[in-house]
C-alpha positions as CSV (number, residue, x, y, z in Angstrom):
1,X,-11.7,-12.6,12.5
2,X,-12.3,-13.0,8.9
3,X,-13.8,-10.3,6.3
4,X,-17.1,-11.6,6.1
5,X,-17.5,-12.4,10.2
6,X,-16.4,-8.8,10.5
7,X,-19.1,-7.4,8.2
8,X,-21.5,-10.1,10.1
9,X,-20.7,-8.2,13.4
10,X,-20.9,-4.8,11.8
11,X,-24.3,-5.6,10.4
12,X,-25.4,-6.8,13.7
13,X,-24.1,-3.4,15.4
14,X,-26.6,-1.9,13.0
15,X,-29.2,-3.5,13.4
16,X,-29.4,-2.7,17.6
17,X,-28.0,1.1,16.7
18,X,-31.0,1.2,14.3
19,X,-33.5,0.1,17.0
20,X,-32.3,2.3,19.4
21,X,-32.3,5.1,17.0
22,X,-36.0,4.3,16.2
23,X,-36.8,4.2,19.9
24,X,-35.1,7.7,20.7
25,X,-37.3,9.2,17.7
26,X,-40.8,7.5,19.1
27,X,-40.3,8.7,22.4
28,X,-39.5,12.2,21.0
29,X,-35.8,13.0,22.6
30,X,-34.8,14.6,19.5
31,X,-31.0,15.1,21.2
32,X,-30.9,11.5,21.7
33,X,-32.6,10.3,18.4
34,X,-29.7,12.3,16.5
35,X,-26.8,10.9,18.6
36,X,-28.6,7.8,17.7
37,X,-28.6,8.2,14.0
38,X,-24.9,9.5,14.3
39,X,-24.1,6.1,15.3
40,X,-26.1,4.6,12.3
41,X,-24.5,6.2,9.9
42,X,-20.5,5.8,11.4
43,X,-21.6,2.4,11.5
44,X,-22.7,1.8,7.9
45,X,-19.6,4.1,6.8
46,X,-17.5,1.6,8.4
47,X,-19.5,-1.4,6.8
48,X,-19.2,0.1,3.5
49,X,-15.2,0.6,4.1
50,X,-15.1,-2.9,4.7
51,X,-17.2,-3.9,1.6
52,X,-14.4,-1.8,-0.3
53,X,-11.6,-3.1,1.1
54,X,-13.2,-6.9,-0.1
55,X,-13.9,-5.8,-3.4
56,X,-10.4,-4.5,-3.8
57,X,-8.6,-7.3,-1.9
58,X,-10.7,-9.9,-4.6
59,X,-9.8,-7.4,-7.6
60,X,-6.4,-8.2,-7.0
61,X,-6.3,-11.7,-6.4
62,X,-8.5,-12.2,-9.4
63,X,-6.2,-10.3,-11.6
64,X,-3.0,-12.0,-10.6
65,X,-2.0,-14.6,-13.1
66,X,-2.9,-18.1,-12.8
67,X,0.6,-19.4,-12.2
68,X,0.7,-17.3,-9.0
69,X,-2.5,-18.5,-7.3
70,X,-2.2,-20.9,-4.7
């Protein structure tokens, strides 16, 4: 799976987790809401790590001498 695909999958998972979180919030089930909110936060952290990993990867490849690039 490419980095873009992984990011797309995570965005989809975040969207579903946010919907679940919002549903629990609307229902008044505080404990379930807090659990779902933690899941959203964890997924957002994973997404940020992937973005940073991609930035580092592309920064390394951009700094390589042109004669070394494929």
